[in-house]
C-alpha positions as CSV (number, residue, x, y, z in Angstrom):
1,M,32.5,-19.3,-21.9
2,K,29.2,-19.4,-24.2
3,V,26.3,-21.8,-23.1
4,E,25.3,-24.0,-26.0
5,G,22.4,-23.2,-28.0
6,H,22.0,-19.9,-26.0
7,A,22.9,-16.6,-27.4
8,N,23.1,-14.3,-24.3
9,L,24.3,-17.2,-21.4
10,N,27.4,-17.5,-20.1
11,R,29.1,-19.7,-17.8
12,D,31.6,-17.9,-15.5
13,D,34.8,-19.6,-14.7
14,N,34.9,-19.2,-11.6
15,S,31.6,-20.1,-9.9
16,N,30.1,-21.9,-12.6
17,A,26.9,-20.3,-12.4
18,I,25.6,-18.9,-15.2
19,I,25.3,-15.1,-16.4
20,N,22.6,-13.9,-18.7
21,T,24.4,-11.1,-21.3
22,S,21.4,-9.5,-22.3
23,N,21.1,-5.8,-21.5
24,S,17.4,-5.8,-22.5
25,E,16.2,-9.3,-20.4
26,Y,17.9,-7.5,-17.7
27,N,16.1,-4.0,-18.1
28,N,13.0,-5.9,-18.5
29,Y,13.5,-8.0,-15.5
30,I,14.1,-4.6,-13.4
31,S,11.0,-3.0,-14.6
32,L,9.1,-6.0,-13.7
33,R,10.7,-6.4,-10.0
34,N,9.9,-2.8,-9.6
35,K,6.4,-3.2,-10.3
36,R,6.1,-5.8,-8.1
37,R,7.2,-3.8,-5.6
38,Q,4.9,-1.2,-6.3
39,K,2.0,-3.1,-6.5
40,S,3.0,-4.8,-3.0
41,N,3.3,-1.3,-1.4
42,R,0.3,0.1,-2.3
43,I,-1.7,-3.1,-1.3
44,D,0.5,-1.9,2.2
45,N,-1.1,1.3,1.8
46,M,-4.5,0.5,1.6
47,E,-4.4,-2.3,4.5
48,N,-3.1,0.6,6.6
49,E,-5.4,3.3,5.3
50,L,-8.6,0.4,5.8
51,K,-7.4,0.2,9.6
52,D,-7.1,3.1,10.1
53,L,-10.7,4.0,8.9
54,K,-11.9,0.9,10.8
55,D,-10.3,2.8,14.1
56,D,-11.7,5.8,13.4
57,I,-15.3,4.3,13.0
58,N,-15.0,2.8,16.1
59,E,-13.6,5.6,17.9
60,I,-17.0,7.8,16.3
61,K,-19.1,4.9,18.3
62,N,-17.8,4.5,21.4
63,L,-18.1,8.6,21.2
64,L,-21.9,8.5,20.1
65,R,-22.8,5.9,23.0
66,A,-20.6,8.2,25.3
67,L,-23.4,11.3,24.4
68,S,-25.9,8.8,24.2
69,N,-25.5,7.5,27.7
70,G,-24.6,11.0,29.0
């Protein structure tokens, strides 16, 4: 059943849900979702790399302290 005033929207008779039948809108949604995931993954990777760098710096500092006390 078509939703009045919306060419790409249909109402499911069983669940009463509104369904968008536009392939281009669906493809746009998938594209945007993938871009958001990539951005989130990129940020997660950068945070992990920053943590690794901090750990490396602390290790270097500890080695320098040990050498200077040694």
